[in-house]
N, C-alpha and C positions, 0 to 999 in steps of 0.2 A: 119511441113513439113521438115524443115531443120534438126530437131532432128532425124526424121525417115531416112532421107538420110544419115546422119552421122552414124546411127546405122547399116544400110545396108552395107555401105562402110566398116565399121569395121568388120562385119561378113565375108564379101567377102575377105577382106585382111587376116583374120585369116584362112579361108579355103585355100586360095592360099598358105599361109605360111605352113600350115600342109601338103598340097600336095607336096610342094617343099621339105619339110623334108622327106616325104615318098620316093620321087624320089632319094634324096641324100643318104638315109639310108634304103636300101631295106631289110637288114638282120633283123632277128628277135632276140629278147632277151627273157630270161626266168625270170619271176617275181614270187618268192616264196611267197605264201600267208600264209602258215603254214608249219609245219614240214612234212606234207604228201601231201599238195596241192600246185600246182604251175600253172602258166599261162604263155603261150608263145605268143608273139605278136610283131608287128613292134615297133621299138624304139620310133618313133614319137607318136604313139598311147599311149604308156606307159607314155610318158611325158605329153601328153594332159590329160590323165586320172588323173595323180597326180595333175596337175594344177587345174582341175575341182573339184577334191576332196578337195583340200585346200580351194578353194573358197566356196565350200559348207559348210565346217566347219566354216569358217569365217562368212558366212551368218547366220548359225544357232546360233552362239555365239552372233552376233549382234541382232538377233531376240529375244534371251533370255534376253539380257540386256535391250532392249526396253520394253519387257514385264514386267520385274522387275520395271523399272522406272514408267510404267503405273500403276502397282499395288500400288507402293508407293504413287504416286500422288492421286490415288483413296482413299487410306487409309487416307492420310493427309487431303483430302477434307472432308471425312466422319468425321474425328476427329474434324475438324474445325466447321463443321455443328453441331456436338454434343456439342462442347464447347459454340458455340453461343446460342444454344437452352438452355443449362444449365444456361448461364449467364442471359438470358431472364427470366427463371423460378426463379432464385434467386432474380432478381429485382422485379418480380411480388410478390414473397413471402414477400419481404421487404415492398412493397407498401401495400399489404393486412394487414400485421402486423401493419403498421402505421395507417391504417384506422380502426383497431380493428376487422378485419375479420380474426380471428385466424385460424378457420378451413380451409379457403381458403389458408391462408399463409402456413399452414402445408402441405396441398396437393401439392402446388407448390414446396415447399422445398423438399418434399419426391421425387417428380419427378426429381428435380435437383440432388439429391443424387443417383438416379438410373443412370443418365447420367454420374455422376462423383462420384463413391462410396467413394473416399477418400478426397473429397473437404472440407477443413477445415472451410471455411467461411459458407458453407451450414450447416455443423454440428453446428457451433456456433449460427447461426441465428435460426435454428430449436430448439436448446436447450433453447434459449432466449424466445421463444414463451411460453414455459412451465414455465420458471422461473418467467416471468412477471405475470403469472396467479397464482403463488404460487403452481403449480403442480410440486413439487420437485422430486417426484418419476418418473414422465414422463421425466423430464430433465435428471435424472441420467441414465435412460435406453438409451436415445439418446447419451449421452456423453460417456457412457461405450462402446457403439457400435463404436463410433468414435475412442476411445482409442484402441480398438481391431484392427481397420483398419489402424490407423496412428501411433500407438505406443505412448509412454509417451510425447505427445505434451504439453508444459507448458500452452498454452492457454486453451486447453480442460481441463487440470487439475485445472486451476483456476475456470472455470465454474463449474466443478464437486465439488470443495470445497464449492462453494457458495450454490449448491444444498444440500450438506451434512449439512451445517450449518442450512439451512432453514428447513431441516427435523429433526432437533434436534439431530444431531450427531457431535458435535464439535471435539471430539477426532479423528473421521475419517477425518474430514476436515483438521485438523493439519497434519495428516499422508499424505493426498493427497498433501498438500502444500509443505511438505518436499520432496515428489517425484518431484514436479514441480521445486523445487530449485535444486535438483540433475540434472534435465534435462536442466536447465538454471540458473546457479549459480549467474549471474550478472544482472538478470532482475529486475529493480526497482519495477515493479508491483508485481512480485512474492515475493520479499523480503518484500514489504510493507504489502501484504496480510498475509504473515506468521508472521510478527511482530505483526500485529493487532490480529491475532488468538491467539498467545501466551499471549498477553496482556489480552484479554478477558478471557482466562483460568487462569490468575494469575501466569503464568510461567515467572516471571520477568527476571530471569537470562538469559534464552534462548532468550527472547525478546530483551534484551540488546545486546547480541551477534549478533543477526540478524540486529539490528539497527546499530551496528558498520560496518557490511558488507554493509549495505545500504549507509552509509556515504562514504564508499570507492568508490562508483560508482556515487556519487552525485557531480555535478560540479557547479550548480547554487548557488551563494553565499547566497541568501535569504533562499532557501530551505535547504542548508547545515546548516545555523545558527539555523533554526527551528529544524532540526534533532539533532543537538548537545544539544539543550535544552531538547528535548525529552529523549536523552540518559542520561542526568543528572537525570531526574526524574526516569528513569528505574533503574539506579544504586541505587537511594534512596530507591525504593520499594524493590529491591533485598536485600539491607542491613537490612531492617525491617524484612525480612523473615528468616534471620539467626537465628538459634536456640541458638547458643553460644553467651552469653551476651557480652563476651570480644570481640569476632569477630565483633558483631554488632556495638559495641561502636567504635572499631577501624575503621571500614568502614565508619561510619558516620563522624568521625573526618577527614578522608581522603577527603570525599566529601566536608566538610565544609572548609578545607584548600584550596581546589581547587576552590571552589565557596563560599566565605565567606558571601555573601549576599543572599544565598539560604535559606530562613527562615525555610522550612520544616526540613532540616538537623539539624539546630540549635535547633529547638523545640524537635525533636526526640532524639537528642544527650542528651539534658538535661533530658528528660524522662528516658533514659537509665542510666544516672548517678544517678538519684534519685532512680531508682529501685536497683542500686548497693549500696545504702545507702551513697551517696556522695552528700548531698543537697547543700553544699557550692559550689562545682564545677558546679552543675546544675544551681545554681543561677548566677554564673559567666558567663556561656555560654549564658543564656537568657538575661542578662544585656548587654552583648556585641552585641547580635543580635538586641536589641532595639536601641542601640546607632548607629548601622549601618543602621537603617531605618525600621526594622521589627516592627510590631505593634500588630495585633490581637492575633496570637498564642503565641508569647513570653510574652506579657503583661498578657495574661490570665494565663499562667503558673506561672509567678512571683506572681500574686495575690493569686493563690492557695497555693503557697509555703509560702508566708510571712504573708498574712492577718490572723489576729487572733493568730499569734505566738509571742514568745518573741522578735522576730526580726522584728515586723511589722513596726517599725519606719524606717527601712531601705528602705521600699517601698516608704514612704513619702519623705525621703531625695532624693531617686533616681529620683522620678518624678519631684521634685522641680528642681533638677540639669538638668534634661532633658529639662524642659521648659526654663531654662536660656540659654541652648545651642540652642534650637529650639523654639523660642517664637511664631512663626507662625504655629506651628504644632497643628492643631485643634484636631486631634485624641488623642494626648498625653494630651492635656488640658482637654478634656472630661473624659479621664481615671482618671486624678488626681481629677477632680471634683467628680467623682464617689467615690473615696477613701475617700475624705473629708466628703461627705454625710454619708457614712457608719460609719465613725468615729465620727460623730456628730458635725463636724466643719461646721455648715451650712452657717455662714457668709462668711467664706473663700471659700466655694463651690460656693455660689452665686457670689462672686467676680470673680472667675474663669470663670463661665458661661457667665458673662457679657463681657468677653474678647474674647469669641468665635465668630469668624466672618464667613462670607460665604466661602465655601459652607457648612461648618460644622453646622452652626446654622439653617439649613433647614432639618437636618437629624432626623430620627425617634429616634435615640439614644439621641440626644440633648433634644428633647421634653420629652423623657422618664425621663431624669435626672431632668428637670424642674418640671415635675409632682411629682417625688419623693421628691424633695426639698420642694415643696409647702405642700405636705402631712406632712412632718416632721415638718414643721413650724406650723401645725395645721389647714391648709386650707383643711378640709376634704370634698372636693367636690366629689360627686360620679363619675362625668365624669373624674376628674383628677385621682381618684383612679383607675378607669377602664383603663385609659390611661397608668398609671404606670404599672399595672399588665400585660397589653397587650405587652408593649415594654421592660420592664426591667426584662426579664425572665432568664437571665444568667449573667455571670460575665461581659461580654462586650456587651450584647445584642445579637440579632440574627445574625448569620454569613450567608453570602450569597456568592455564587460563582459568580465571575465577568464575567465568560464565559457563563454559561448556566442558571444562576439564581437560582440554587438549594439552599435550606436553610438547616441549621443545628444549633443545640443549642450549639455545641462546634466547635472550630476551627479545620479544617482538612487540612492536607498537600496535600491531593490528592482528587479530585472530581471524584467519580466513574461514575457520570452521563455523563460527557463530557470528561473524561480522561485528566484532566488538573492538573498541579501541581502549588502550591503556588498561588491559585486563590481565596481563601476564604478571605473575608473582613468582619469586624464587622460593626454593625450599627453606629459606631463612625467614619467610613471612607466613603467618598463620593462614590457613584456608579461610576464604571469605574476606580477606583483607581488601578494603575498598580502595579504589583509586583516590589519590590525594587531591585531585583537581576539584576546586569548588564547583566547576561546571558539571562535574560527574560524580555525585555523591556515592554512587555504587560502582558504576563502570560506564565507559563510553560505549553504549550499545547502538549498533547500526543495523537493526533488524529490518 
């Protein structure tokens, strides 16, 4: 009631004011509306019309702004509802995938992608449902659609590379990972995947360069130490791939100078020197490696080089001196016993075997030497002979990788099964024996 009274009073006051202006200003004025049109009327009416026109313009402008705000609010609410619906569908898709209901998961994720056509998480989850089932073609279709919509996203490219590897196209996977690296040059996941792809393809030089880039963005001390060990192994593999013998020898020397206890570099350097008709230099490299703690590879090479040659006595002298320096080294003692048995010094060999203590006296190599010693002494027991033939099959017995358990008849610097370096040990070395390299306290792992 009060508001109505105020409104009526305001209108009355306005009318009185207009009337008073008309009384005071009875003359007319001319208002030109265009070049040819004009309007003549009392001055107060002209002023009142201008005032009302201004208010009308302001009212229309306010109405337009209010309409725009209402439209924006409606659109925001609609987008929020769509996002909530999309999130629910993604969660449903994840739940269905977890329960193994793949078809339902894909249906929910497809609906989520209709709500958000460029949703990265939905694309990744959708592709994962195909990857987990081994349907790499289906995964590639989903991921390529995602790349079309989002551009070269590194996460999508990582998944696409996985699908390409699964479908038997490693070259395409490497190309895709290179694209991912261009999109994100410092991503540890991208760099790790690219490094592993190069490694699997045997492209060691490129793998080493990627490993250097990965070390540049690695800050955890333990992870960095493992990465540095991996880089040493990759440099070693790159050196072996060099076609030029002189360049290969020089690179192996450089690796050995930087890491003097890395046995694979010492063994391969000796091989390169021997191939270059430098047997004395090869022998010197292998002897130094043994004195630093190497056993399987370097001792095997020394045996091949010296046994049965005019310099065979050098091997006997060397192993005797080695045991004087390291009397508790069971592997060296077993190796010396092996040489004594081969040279017919059975009593000396038996004496050496009696000094072998645990854990070496529990090894298959130890029992193999005992079997060979008994046979040479004339105890031709069929079981002993079978035992000898089963265990004494190569220079130092069967070699086993300490990381994955793979076996080989010859020592190897690199295990292709588990991608580790300096991990092969002979049957004269206890299981779990660590590599002697200070750079690799357990083993050179290149996973």
